[in-house]
C-alpha positions, 0 to 999 in steps of 0.5 A, a space after each residue: 552489640 545491641 539486639 532486639 526482638 521485633 514482631 511483624 506479620 504474626 512472627 517474631 525476629 531477633 535483629 541486630 544493627 546492620 542485619 538484613 531480615 526477610 519479613 512478611 509483605 509490608 503495605 507501606 510506601 515509605 523507605 523506612 519503618 519503625 518497630 517497637 521491640 518486645 525485648 532489647 539486649 544491650 551488652 549485659 543489660 536485658 530489658 523485657 517489655 510488658 508487652 513492648 519496651 517503652 521508649 525503644 524503637 528499631 528503625 529499618 530501611 526497606 531494601 526490596 518491597 515485593 520479593 517472592 520466596 522459594 516455592 512450597 509444594 503441597 501434594 494430595 495423593 490417594 493410593 489406588 484411587 487415581 487421585 492426586 493434586 499438586 498445589 504450589 505457593 510463593 510467599 511475598 516478602 519484604 527485605 529490611 536492613 536494620 539501621 538503628 536500635 535506640 
């Protein structure tokens, strides 16, 4: 089974063929995206890139473009001062399905 490590949105993800991955929002109108992997695992063989693996690509299909994550709540509170503030944030995500690691 082939696995690869890709980098997008300042984060790294371990993916395999057929996996669905939620990544940071991608600004693209295409249905497919290609990534150059940082590391490829093919059975017993491990190829590490410097910084990326030359000649290897990870092809993924966009399933959902602008999905929102769960709400993250941040609270600022000071005891006995009547100071409290609640902030909420929902990150925009893109859902990808990995088609091929070549």
